[in-house]
A tleap script that builds the chain and sets N, CA, C and O, in Angstrom:
source leaprc.protein.ff14SB
mol = sequence {
  NMET LYS ALA ALA GLN LEU TYR GLY LEU TRP
  ALA VAL ARG PHE ALA ASN PRO PRO ALA GLY
  LEU PRO GLU ARG ALA THR MET LEU LEU GLU
  ARG HIE ALA GLU PHE ALA GLU SER LEU ALA
  GLY ILE VAL SER ARG ASP LEU GLY LYS ALA
  ALA GLY SER LYS ALA ILE ALA GLY HIE ALA
  ALA LYS ALA ALA LEU ALA GLY ASP LEU GLU
  GLY GLY MET LEU LEU LEU ASP GLU SER SER
  ASP ASN ILE SER ILE THR GLY THR TRP ASN
  GLY GLU MET VAL GLU GLY SER CYS GLY LYS
  ALA PHE LYS GLY SER TRP LYS ASP THR SER
  SER SER ALA PRO ASP ASN ALA PRO ASP VAL
  PRO PHE THR LEU THR ARG LEU CPRO
}
set mol.1.N position { -15.121 29.898 25.536 }
set mol.1.CA position { -13.739 29.494 25.739 }
set mol.1.C position { -12.828 30.504 25.050 }
set mol.1.O position { -13.138 31.000 23.967 }
set mol.2.N position { -11.700 30.802 25.696 }
set mol.2.CA position { -10.725 31.749 25.155 }
set mol.2.C position { -9.443 31.009 24.771 }
set mol.2.O position { -9.141 29.939 25.299 }
set mol.3.N position { -8.696 31.608 23.838 }
set mol.3.CA position { -7.448 31.003 23.368 }
set mol.3.C position { -6.494 30.710 24.519 }
set mol.3.O position { -5.801 29.693 24.502 }
set mol.4.N position { -6.447 31.591 25.522 }
set mol.4.CA position { -5.523 31.411 26.646 }
set mol.4.C position { -5.744 30.086 27.378 }
set mol.4.O position { -4.820 29.553 27.992 }
set mol.5.N position { -6.951 29.564 27.315 }
set mol.5.CA position { -7.244 28.296 27.980 }
set mol.5.C position { -6.613 27.097 27.264 }
set mol.5.O position { -6.618 25.985 27.791 }
set mol.6.N position { -6.070 27.324 26.066 }
set mol.6.CA position { -5.438 26.240 25.305 }
set mol.6.C position { -3.913 26.248 25.426 }
set mol.6.O position { -3.250 25.350 24.906 }
set mol.7.N position { -3.351 27.250 26.105 }
set mol.7.CA position { -1.897 27.315 26.254 }
set mol.7.C position { -1.399 26.058 26.964 }
set mol.7.O position { -1.967 25.625 27.966 }
set mol.8.N position { -0.338 25.490 26.428 }
set mol.8.CA position { 0.273 24.321 27.046 }
set mol.8.C position { 0.563 23.224 26.040 }
set mol.8.O position { 0.494 23.432 24.828 }
set mol.9.N position { 0.891 22.040 26.569 }
set mol.9.CA position { 1.258 20.887 25.738 }
set mol.9.C position { 0.053 20.008 25.431 }
set mol.9.O position { -0.822 19.798 26.272 }
set mol.10.N position { 0.034 19.504 24.210 }
set mol.10.CA position { -1.038 18.636 23.728 }
set mol.10.C position { -0.442 17.426 23.021 }
set mol.10.O position { 0.573 17.536 22.334 }
set mol.11.N position { -1.075 16.279 23.194 }
set mol.11.CA position { -0.711 15.071 22.447 }
set mol.11.C position { -1.573 15.042 21.194 }
set mol.11.O position { -2.776 15.295 21.254 }
set mol.12.N position { -0.958 14.735 20.063 }
set mol.12.CA position { -1.666 14.651 18.787 }
set mol.12.C position { -1.646 13.203 18.325 }
set mol.12.O position { -0.612 12.536 18.386 }
set mol.13.N position { -2.778 12.729 17.870 }
set mol.13.CA position { -2.839 11.392 17.265 }
set mol.13.C position { -3.568 11.520 15.931 }
set mol.13.O position { -4.697 12.008 15.863 }
set mol.14.N position { -2.893 11.068 14.867 }
set mol.14.CA position { -3.471 11.102 13.514 }
set mol.14.C position { -4.003 9.723 13.154 }
set mol.14.O position { -3.405 8.708 13.511 }
set mol.15.N position { -5.114 9.690 12.455 }
set mol.15.CA position { -5.641 8.437 11.910 }
set mol.15.C position { -5.226 8.393 10.438 }
set mol.15.O position { -5.571 9.295 9.674 }
set mol.16.N position { -4.507 7.378 10.043 }
set mol.16.CA position { -4.057 7.208 8.650 }
set mol.16.C position { -3.271 8.404 8.115 }
set mol.16.O position { -3.678 9.004 7.120 }
set mol.17.N position { -2.149 8.764 8.757 }
set mol.17.CA position { -1.355 9.881 8.240 }
set mol.17.C position { -0.716 9.526 6.901 }
set mol.17.O position { -0.549 8.347 6.589 }
set mol.18.N position { -0.354 10.545 6.097 }
set mol.18.CA position { 0.295 10.259 4.810 }
set mol.18.C position { 1.637 9.554 5.019 }
set mol.18.O position { 2.240 9.650 6.088 }
set mol.19.N position { 2.086 8.858 4.002 }
set mol.19.CA position { 3.351 8.115 4.062 }
set mol.19.C position { 4.473 9.006 4.572 }
set mol.19.O position { 4.650 10.130 4.102 }
set mol.20.N position { 5.229 8.496 5.538 }
set mol.20.CA position { 6.372 9.214 6.065 }
set mol.20.C position { 6.087 10.052 7.290 }
set mol.20.O position { 7.005 10.366 8.048 }
set mol.21.N position { 4.841 10.421 7.502 }
set mol.21.CA position { 4.509 11.205 8.689 }
set mol.21.C position { 4.012 10.274 9.789 }
set mol.21.O position { 3.248 9.348 9.517 }
set mol.22.N position { 4.439 10.509 11.027 }
set mol.22.CA position { 4.083 9.609 12.124 }
set mol.22.C position { 2.628 9.754 12.562 }
set mol.22.O position { 1.960 10.741 12.254 }
set mol.23.N position { 2.166 8.759 13.278 }
set mol.23.CA position { 0.800 8.737 13.803 }
set mol.23.C position { 0.661 9.648 15.020 }
set mol.23.O position { -0.442 10.089 15.343 }
set mol.24.N position { 1.769 9.929 15.693 }
set mol.24.CA position { 1.734 10.741 16.915 }
set mol.24.C position { 2.657 11.951 16.792 }
set mol.24.O position { 3.674 11.921 16.098 }
set mol.25.N position { 2.265 13.016 17.491 }
set mol.25.CA position { 3.067 14.241 17.540 }
set mol.25.C position { 2.765 14.947 18.859 }
set mol.25.O position { 1.878 14.535 19.607 }
set mol.26.N position { 3.503 16.000 19.128 }
set mol.26.CA position { 3.273 16.836 20.299 }
set mol.26.C position { 3.092 18.271 19.816 }
set mol.26.O position { 3.794 18.727 18.914 }
set mol.27.N position { 2.148 18.971 20.426 }
set mol.27.CA position { 1.869 20.343 20.053 }
set mol.27.C position { 2.004 21.231 21.291 }
set mol.27.O position { 1.514 20.887 22.366 }
set mol.28.N position { 2.669 22.365 21.130 }
set mol.28.CA position { 2.765 23.380 22.174 }
set mol.28.C position { 2.017 24.605 21.669 }
set mol.28.O position { 2.343 25.143 20.611 }
set mol.29.N position { 1.022 25.044 22.419 }
set mol.29.CA position { 0.273 26.250 22.074 }
set mol.29.C position { 0.575 27.342 23.093 }
set mol.29.O position { 0.621 27.097 24.299 }
set mol.30.N position { 0.782 28.565 22.574 }
set mol.30.CA position { 1.121 29.719 23.391 }
set mol.30.C position { 0.386 30.951 22.869 }
set mol.30.O position { -0.317 30.896 21.860 }
set mol.31.N position { 0.568 32.066 23.582 }
set mol.31.CA position { 0.010 33.343 23.143 }
set mol.31.C position { 0.769 33.806 21.902 }
set mol.31.O position { 1.996 33.726 21.855 }
set mol.32.N position { 0.046 34.285 20.910 }
set mol.32.CA position { 0.663 34.836 19.701 }
set mol.32.C position { 1.367 36.142 20.074 }
set mol.32.O position { 0.804 36.960 20.801 }
set mol.33.N position { 2.578 36.342 19.588 }
set mol.33.CA position { 3.379 37.513 19.960 }
set mol.33.C position { 2.754 38.837 19.499 }
set mol.33.O position { 2.915 39.859 20.166 }
set mol.34.N position { 2.049 38.825 18.375 }
set mol.34.CA position { 1.491 40.064 17.838 }
set mol.34.C position { -0.004 40.228 18.109 }
set mol.34.O position { -0.489 41.353 18.228 }
set mol.35.N position { -0.730 39.131 18.205 }
set mol.35.CA position { -2.180 39.178 18.354 }
set mol.35.C position { -2.579 38.457 19.639 }
set mol.35.O position { -2.621 37.227 19.676 }
set mol.36.N position { -2.868 39.216 20.683 }
set mol.36.CA position { -3.099 38.672 22.023 }
set mol.36.C position { -4.210 37.629 22.092 }
set mol.36.O position { -4.140 36.723 22.922 }
set mol.37.N position { -5.221 37.730 21.254 }
set mol.37.CA position { -6.342 36.783 21.291 }
set mol.37.C position { -6.111 35.573 20.386 }
set mol.37.O position { -6.986 34.715 20.266 }
set mol.38.N position { -4.942 35.498 19.750 }
set mol.38.CA position { -4.628 34.402 18.828 }
set mol.38.C position { -3.624 33.442 19.440 }
set mol.38.O position { -3.062 33.697 20.505 }
set mol.39.N position { -3.411 32.345 18.753 }
set mol.39.CA position { -2.506 31.293 19.206 }
set mol.39.C position { -1.274 31.205 18.315 }
set mol.39.O position { -1.326 31.514 17.125 }
set mol.40.N position { -0.186 30.785 18.901 }
set mol.40.CA position { 1.041 30.443 18.175 }
set mol.40.C position { 1.573 29.177 18.818 }
set mol.40.O position { 1.120 28.784 19.893 }
set mol.41.N position { 2.521 28.544 18.171 }
set mol.41.CA position { 3.086 27.355 18.776 }
set mol.41.C position { 3.939 26.554 17.829 }
set mol.41.O position { 4.398 27.039 16.795 }
set mol.42.N position { 4.139 25.298 18.220 }
set mol.42.CA position { 4.992 24.379 17.456 }
set mol.42.C position { 4.374 22.993 17.503 }
set mol.42.O position { 3.884 22.557 18.544 }
set mol.43.N position { 4.398 22.302 16.367 }
set mol.43.CA position { 4.058 20.886 16.345 }
set mol.43.C position { 5.365 20.135 16.095 }
set mol.43.O position { 6.116 20.462 15.176 }
set mol.44.N position { 5.625 19.128 16.923 }
set mol.44.CA position { 6.863 18.348 16.830 }
set mol.44.C position { 6.529 16.919 16.458 }
set mol.44.O position { 5.688 16.273 17.082 }
set mol.45.N position { 7.212 16.435 15.416 }
set mol.45.CA position { 7.009 15.069 14.938 }
set mol.45.C position { 8.353 14.353 14.872 }
set mol.45.O position { 9.365 14.961 14.524 }
set mol.46.N position { 8.367 13.081 15.202 }
set mol.46.CA position { 9.565 12.270 15.043 }
set mol.46.C position { 9.515 11.673 13.638 }
set mol.46.O position { 8.812 10.693 13.392 }
set mol.47.N position { 10.266 12.274 12.726 }
set mol.47.CA position { 10.251 11.805 11.335 }
set mol.47.C position { 11.122 10.570 11.145 }
set mol.47.O position { 10.996 9.867 10.143 }
set mol.48.N position { 11.997 10.308 12.093 }
set mol.48.CA position { 12.814 9.094 12.064 }
set mol.48.C position { 13.493 8.852 10.735 }
set mol.48.O position { 14.095 9.758 10.159 }
set mol.49.N position { 13.392 7.623 10.250 }
set mol.49.CA position { 14.053 7.216 9.011 }
set mol.49.C position { 13.456 7.901 7.785 }
set mol.49.O position { 14.096 7.954 6.735 }
set mol.50.N position { 12.232 8.428 7.907 }
set mol.50.CA position { 11.573 9.046 6.760 }
set mol.50.C position { 12.077 10.461 6.483 }
set mol.50.O position { 11.803 11.007 5.415 }
set mol.51.N position { 12.808 11.067 7.424 }
set mol.51.CA position { 13.286 12.438 7.241 }
set mol.51.C position { 14.033 12.567 5.916 }
set mol.51.O position { 14.910 11.760 5.606 }
set mol.52.N position { 13.683 13.576 5.150 }
set mol.52.CA position { 14.327 13.823 3.866 }
set mol.52.C position { 13.761 13.023 2.716 }
set mol.52.O position { 14.182 13.217 1.576 }
set mol.53.N position { 12.810 12.121 2.976 }
set mol.53.CA position { 12.228 11.346 1.883 }
set mol.53.C position { 11.305 12.218 1.042 }
set mol.53.O position { 10.805 13.237 1.519 }
set mol.54.N position { 11.082 11.830 -0.189 }
set mol.54.CA position { 10.245 12.614 -1.096 }
set mol.54.C position { 8.815 12.766 -0.571 }
set mol.54.O position { 8.183 13.803 -0.773 }
set mol.55.N position { 8.316 11.742 0.095 }
set mol.55.CA position { 6.936 11.755 0.575 }
set mol.55.C position { 6.673 12.868 1.588 }
set mol.55.O position { 5.555 13.375 1.677 }
set mol.56.N position { 7.695 13.247 2.349 }
set mol.56.CA position { 7.494 14.284 3.354 }
set mol.56.C position { 8.453 15.453 3.168 }
set mol.56.O position { 8.795 16.136 4.133 }
set mol.57.N position { 8.882 15.682 1.945 }
set mol.57.CA position { 9.857 16.734 1.663 }
set mol.57.C position { 9.391 18.107 2.134 }
set mol.57.O position { 10.222 18.946 2.481 }
set mol.58.N position { 8.097 18.354 2.153 }
set mol.58.CA position { 7.582 19.661 2.550 }
set mol.58.C position { 7.390 19.832 4.037 }
set mol.58.O position { 6.852 20.853 4.464 }
set mol.59.N position { 7.813 18.864 4.853 }
set mol.59.CA position { 7.573 18.934 6.290 }
set mol.59.C position { 8.857 18.822 7.090 }
set mol.59.O position { 9.798 18.132 6.697 }
set mol.60.N position { 8.878 19.522 8.232 }
set mol.60.CA position { 10.024 19.484 9.136 }
set mol.60.C position { 9.614 18.790 10.429 }
set mol.60.O position { 8.427 18.667 10.729 }
set mol.61.N position { 10.597 18.344 11.182 }
set mol.61.CA position { 10.315 17.695 12.460 }
set mol.61.C position { 9.629 18.664 13.424 }
set mol.61.O position { 8.831 18.246 14.263 }
set mol.62.N position { 9.937 19.954 13.304 }
set mol.62.CA position { 9.264 20.997 14.094 }
set mol.62.C position { 8.723 22.035 13.130 }
set mol.62.O position { 9.457 22.584 12.309 }
set mol.63.N position { 7.414 22.299 13.242 }
set mol.63.CA position { 6.771 23.276 12.373 }
set mol.63.C position { 6.054 24.316 13.217 }
set mol.63.O position { 5.489 24.001 14.264 }
set mol.64.N position { 6.082 25.564 12.749 }
set mol.64.CA position { 5.414 26.664 13.449 }
set mol.64.C position { 3.910 26.597 13.232 }
set mol.64.O position { 3.435 26.154 12.186 }
set mol.65.N position { 3.166 27.048 14.250 }
set mol.65.CA position { 1.710 27.100 14.183 }
set mol.65.C position { 1.233 28.513 14.503 }
set mol.65.O position { 1.842 29.212 15.312 }
set mol.66.N position { 0.149 28.924 13.870 }
set mol.66.CA position { -0.494 30.194 14.186 }
set mol.66.C position { -1.964 30.057 13.836 }
set mol.66.O position { -2.318 29.436 12.834 }
set mol.67.N position { -2.822 30.642 14.671 }
set mol.67.CA position { -4.243 30.556 14.372 }
set mol.67.C position { -5.111 31.104 15.479 }
set mol.67.O position { -4.671 31.895 16.314 }
set mol.68.N position { -6.371 30.660 15.464 }
set mol.68.CA position { -7.373 31.210 16.368 }
set mol.68.C position { -8.296 30.133 16.896 }
set mol.68.O position { -8.380 29.027 16.361 }
set mol.69.N position { -8.985 30.495 17.964 }
set mol.69.CA position { -10.077 29.711 18.505 }
set mol.69.C position { -11.326 30.560 18.292 }
set mol.69.O position { -11.457 31.644 18.861 }
set mol.70.N position { -12.242 30.055 17.465 }
set mol.70.CA position { -13.442 30.810 17.129 }
set mol.70.C position { -14.666 29.956 17.382 }
set mol.70.O position { -14.911 28.980 16.673 }
set mol.71.N position { -15.439 30.329 18.403 }
set mol.71.CA position { -16.667 29.605 18.708 }
set mol.71.C position { -16.468 28.117 18.937 }
set mol.71.O position { -17.266 27.307 18.466 }
set mol.72.N position { -15.414 27.746 19.654 }
set mol.72.CA position { -15.137 26.338 19.923 }
set mol.72.C position { -14.404 25.621 18.804 }
set mol.72.O position { -14.065 24.446 18.946 }
set mol.73.N position { -14.151 26.303 17.689 }
set mol.73.CA position { -13.399 25.731 16.564 }
set mol.73.C position { -11.941 26.180 16.644 }
set mol.73.O position { -11.662 27.372 16.773 }
set mol.74.N position { -11.028 25.242 16.569 }
set mol.74.CA position { -9.603 25.510 16.561 }
set mol.74.C position { -9.140 25.541 15.112 }
set mol.74.O position { -9.256 24.546 14.398 }
set mol.75.N position { -8.619 26.677 14.680 }
set mol.75.CA position { -8.182 26.865 13.297 }
set mol.75.C position { -6.714 27.270 13.306 }
set mol.75.O position { -6.370 28.366 13.747 }
set mol.76.N position { -5.842 26.380 12.814 }
set mol.76.CA position { -4.403 26.638 12.832 }
set mol.76.C position { -3.801 26.435 11.453 }
set mol.76.O position { -4.205 25.543 10.707 }
set mol.77.N position { -2.822 27.281 11.124 }
set mol.77.CA position { -1.988 27.085 9.943 }
set mol.77.C position { -0.627 26.609 10.426 }
set mol.77.O position { -0.116 27.080 11.441 }
set mol.78.N position { -0.052 25.678 9.692 }
set mol.78.CA position { 1.254 25.096 10.020 }
set mol.78.C position { 2.245 25.499 8.953 }
set mol.78.O position { 1.914 25.519 7.768 }
set mol.79.N position { 3.471 25.823 9.369 }
set mol.79.CA position { 4.513 26.163 8.407 }
set mol.79.C position { 5.824 25.495 8.799 }
set mol.79.O position { 6.354 25.736 9.883 }
set mol.80.N position { 6.341 24.657 7.911 }
set mol.80.CA position { 7.606 23.975 8.164 }
set mol.80.C position { 8.808 24.845 7.822 }
set mol.80.O position { 9.926 24.562 8.254 }
set mol.81.N position { 8.581 25.919 7.038 }
set mol.81.CA position { 9.687 26.780 6.632 }
set mol.81.C position { 9.520 28.233 7.096 }
set mol.81.O position { 10.311 29.099 6.722 }
set mol.82.N position { 8.502 28.495 7.902 }
set mol.82.CA position { 8.184 29.841 8.392 }
set mol.82.C position { 7.883 30.832 7.275 }
set mol.82.O position { 7.972 32.043 7.476 }
set mol.83.N position { 7.530 30.323 6.102 }
set mol.83.CA position { 7.173 31.183 4.971 }
set mol.83.C position { 5.826 30.755 4.398 }
set mol.83.O position { 4.884 31.546 4.343 }
set mol.84.N position { 5.746 29.504 3.974 }
set mol.84.CA position { 4.518 29.013 3.338 }
set mol.84.C position { 3.737 28.109 4.281 }
set mol.84.O position { 4.298 27.526 5.210 }
set mol.85.N position { 2.439 27.999 4.032 }
set mol.85.CA position { 1.583 27.126 4.827 }
set mol.85.C position { 1.737 25.700 4.306 }
set mol.85.O position { 1.458 25.416 3.140 }
set mol.86.N position { 2.184 24.812 5.187 }
set mol.86.CA position { 2.430 23.425 4.782 }
set mol.86.C position { 1.385 22.466 5.337 }
set mol.86.O position { 1.416 21.269 5.052 }
set mol.87.N position { 0.456 22.999 6.133 }
set mol.87.CA position { -0.626 22.180 6.663 }
set mol.87.C position { -1.675 23.056 7.325 }
set mol.87.O position { -1.374 24.149 7.806 }
set mol.88.N position { -2.906 22.569 7.345 }
set mol.88.CA position { -3.976 23.288 8.039 }
set mol.88.C position { -4.654 22.354 9.024 }
set mol.88.O position { -4.807 21.161 8.766 }
set mol.89.N position { -5.054 22.908 10.145 }
set mol.89.CA position { -5.709 22.184 11.220 }
set mol.89.C position { -7.068 22.814 11.462 }
set mol.89.O position { -7.156 24.021 11.688 }
set mol.90.N position { -8.127 22.023 11.418 }
set mol.90.CA position { -9.476 22.481 11.730 }
set mol.90.C position { -10.071 21.481 12.708 }
set mol.90.O position { -10.346 20.336 12.350 }
set mol.91.N position { -10.267 21.925 13.949 }
set mol.91.CA position { -10.762 21.011 14.968 }
set mol.91.C position { -11.878 21.618 15.784 }
set mol.91.O position { -12.027 22.837 15.859 }
set mol.92.N position { -12.655 20.754 16.390 }
set mol.92.CA position { -13.771 21.174 17.215 }
set mol.92.C position { -13.609 20.550 18.600 }
set mol.92.O position { -13.210 19.393 18.736 }
set mol.93.N position { -13.930 21.345 19.625 }
set mol.93.CA position { -13.830 20.846 20.985 }
set mol.93.C position { -14.768 19.649 21.162 }
set mol.93.O position { -15.921 19.678 20.731 }
set mol.94.N position { -14.254 18.602 21.803 }
set mol.94.CA position { -15.049 17.411 22.076 }
set mol.94.C position { -16.031 17.751 23.201 }
set mol.94.O position { -15.630 18.204 24.273 }
set mol.95.N position { -17.296 17.530 22.945 }
set mol.95.CA position { -18.340 17.831 23.926 }
set mol.95.C position { -18.080 17.086 25.226 }
set mol.95.O position { -17.788 15.890 25.227 }
set mol.96.N position { -18.191 17.811 26.329 }
set mol.96.CA position { -17.981 17.210 27.644 }
set mol.96.C position { -16.524 17.117 28.068 }
set mol.96.O position { -16.237 16.635 29.163 }
set mol.97.N position { -15.589 17.572 27.221 }
set mol.97.CA position { -14.159 17.464 27.547 }
set mol.97.C position { -13.639 18.669 28.326 }
set mol.97.O position { -12.484 18.685 28.753 }
set mol.98.N position { -14.478 19.663 28.509 }
set mol.98.CA position { -14.074 20.895 29.211 }
set mol.98.C position { -12.849 21.540 28.553 }
set mol.98.O position { -12.003 22.115 29.238 }
set mol.99.N position { -12.760 21.442 27.243 }
set mol.99.CA position { -11.657 22.053 26.510 }
set mol.99.C position { -10.364 21.286 26.561 }
set mol.99.O position { -9.315 21.828 26.213 }
set mol.100.N position { -10.404 20.024 26.991 }
set mol.100.CA position { -9.178 19.225 27.098 }
set mol.100.C position { -9.004 18.250 25.944 }
set mol.100.O position { -8.048 17.475 25.927 }
set mol.101.N position { -9.929 18.281 24.969 }
set mol.101.CA position { -9.814 17.404 23.796 }
set mol.101.C position { -10.488 18.067 22.604 }
set mol.101.O position { -11.543 18.688 22.727 }
set mol.102.N position { -9.850 17.920 21.447 }
set mol.102.CA position { -10.376 18.428 20.182 }
set mol.102.C position { -10.253 17.324 19.145 }
set mol.102.O position { -9.307 16.536 19.174 }
set mol.103.N position { -11.203 17.270 18.237 }
set mol.103.CA position { -11.140 16.352 17.095 }
set mol.103.C position { -11.349 17.173 15.832 }
set mol.103.O position { -12.106 18.143 15.815 }
set mol.104.N position { -10.659 16.758 14.778 }
set mol.104.CA position { -10.804 17.486 13.532 }
set mol.104.C position { -10.024 16.850 12.410 }
set mol.104.O position { -9.780 15.644 12.405 }
set mol.105.N position { -9.629 17.689 11.444 }
set mol.105.CA position { -8.872 17.177 10.305 }
set mol.105.C position { -7.687 18.087 9.999 }
set mol.105.O position { -7.759 19.312 10.093 }
set mol.106.N position { -6.599 17.426 9.627 }
set mol.106.CA position { -5.371 18.086 9.195 }
set mol.106.C position { -5.248 17.858 7.697 }
set mol.106.O position { -5.546 16.770 7.205 }
set mol.107.N position { -4.811 18.879 6.973 }
set mol.107.CA position { -4.633 18.735 5.530 }
set mol.107.C position { -3.204 19.132 5.169 }
set mol.107.O position { -2.711 20.182 5.581 }
set mol.108.N position { -2.554 18.273 4.396 }
set mol.108.CA position { -1.211 18.531 3.896 }
set mol.108.C position { -1.317 19.517 2.738 }
set mol.108.O position { -1.897 19.202 1.699 }
set mol.109.N position { -0.753 20.713 2.919 }
set mol.109.CA position { -0.769 21.719 1.851 }
set mol.109.C position { 0.655 22.037 1.390 }
set mol.109.O position { 0.891 23.055 0.739 }
set mol.110.N position { 1.597 21.160 1.732 }
set mol.110.CA position { 3.003 21.380 1.375 }
set mol.110.C position { 3.224 21.165 -0.116 }
set mol.110.O position { 2.346 20.684 -0.833 }
set mol.111.N position { 4.409 21.533 -0.559 }
set mol.111.CA position { 4.769 21.355 -1.968 }
set mol.111.C position { 4.837 19.879 -2.356 }
set mol.111.O position { 4.733 19.550 -3.537 }
set mol.112.N position { 5.010 18.979 -1.376 }
set mol.112.CA position { 5.081 17.547 -1.676 }
set mol.112.C position { 3.708 16.864 -1.621 }
set mol.112.O position { 3.599 15.670 -1.903 }
set mol.113.N position { 2.662 17.615 -1.259 }
set mol.113.CA position { 1.325 17.019 -1.151 }
set mol.113.C position { 0.723 16.788 -2.527 }
set mol.113.O position { 0.903 17.609 -3.426 }
set mol.114.N position { 0.008 15.678 -2.704 }
set mol.114.CA position { -0.687 15.472 -3.974 }
set mol.114.C position { -1.826 16.492 -4.112 }
set mol.114.O position { -2.312 17.020 -3.112 }
set mol.115.N position { -2.242 16.762 -5.338 }
set mol.115.CA position { -3.317 17.733 -5.581 }
set mol.115.C position { -4.587 17.391 -4.812 }
set mol.115.O position { -5.311 18.286 -4.377 }
set mol.116.N position { -4.853 16.129 -4.647 }
set mol.116.CA position { -6.075 15.681 -3.967 }
set mol.116.C position { -5.758 15.131 -2.572 }
set mol.116.O position { -6.332 14.126 -2.153 }
set mol.117.N position { -4.841 15.796 -1.854 }
set mol.117.CA position { -4.437 15.316 -0.524 }
set mol.117.C position { -5.672 15.161 0.361 }
set mol.117.O position { -6.483 16.081 0.470 }
set mol.118.N position { -5.812 13.998 0.991 }
set mol.118.CA position { -6.994 13.762 1.830 }
set mol.118.C position { -6.899 14.511 3.156 }
set mol.118.O position { -5.810 14.856 3.615 }
set mol.119.N position { -8.056 14.753 3.758 }
set mol.119.CA position { -8.092 15.262 5.118 }
set mol.119.C position { -7.709 14.106 6.028 }
set mol.119.O position { -8.194 12.987 5.856 }
set mol.120.N position { -6.835 14.373 7.001 }
set mol.120.CA position { -6.371 13.351 7.927 }
set mol.120.C position { -6.994 13.629 9.300 }
set mol.120.O position { -6.708 14.664 9.902 }
set mol.121.N position { -7.834 12.727 9.800 }
set mol.121.CA position { -8.447 12.941 11.107 }
set mol.121.C position { -7.387 12.982 12.213 }
set mol.121.O position { -6.426 12.213 12.205 }
set mol.122.N position { -7.589 13.906 13.170 }
set mol.122.CA position { -6.681 13.988 14.318 }
set mol.122.C position { -7.486 14.165 15.601 }
set mol.122.O position { -8.639 14.596 15.597 }
set mol.123.N position { -6.825 13.813 16.688 }
set mol.123.CA position { -7.358 14.062 18.026 }
set mol.123.C position { -6.267 14.759 18.823 }
set mol.123.O position { -5.125 14.300 18.847 }
set mol.124.N position { -6.608 15.857 19.471 }
set mol.124.CA position { -5.711 16.564 20.378 }
set mol.124.C position { -6.170 16.300 21.796 }
set mol.124.O position { -7.358 16.417 22.100 }
set mol.125.N position { -5.241 15.943 22.667 }
set mol.125.CA position { -5.570 15.696 24.068 }
set mol.125.C position { -4.593 16.475 24.933 }
set mol.125.O position { -3.379 16.368 24.762 }
set mol.126.N position { -5.125 17.253 25.858 }
set mol.126.CA position { -4.302 18.077 26.751 }
set mol.126.C position { -3.401 17.183 27.601 }
set mol.126.O position { -3.859 16.202 28.185 }
set mol.127.N position { -2.106 17.536 27.663 }
set mol.127.CA position { -1.169 16.813 28.514 }
set mol.127.C position { -1.081 17.524 29.866 }
set mol.127.O position { -1.200 18.748 29.929 }
set mol.128.N position { -0.876 16.766 30.946 }
set mol.128.CA position { -0.812 17.392 32.284 }
set mol.128.C position { 0.436 18.254 32.427 }
set mol.128.O position { 0.655 18.854 33.480 }
savepdb mol mol.pdb
quit
């Protein structure tokens, strides 16, 4: 599988997200502007009433993504400020999904994350 096969919109569902972050998000993956075999994109979350709260101070409603697809593993770094990494995504293609679903874990690495921030399970599903 090549990174280009992941270009497009994806639905994100988190299991037990940290306080203030929603259970659902949308991800757009595209070709990286500098590295043709890499991915770039945006994850969009509806922060609603939690926006600006201390629990999610390190996260924005739209965060930049950059990363790679290596041997069926999706590896993305997230940045809410386009400077520091505020989250990491490590996912594996779901067997039999033909590249239309990934499962893995997201980790909060923002300045507001606790030192022992748990891995948050996620599922990515390709949107039509």
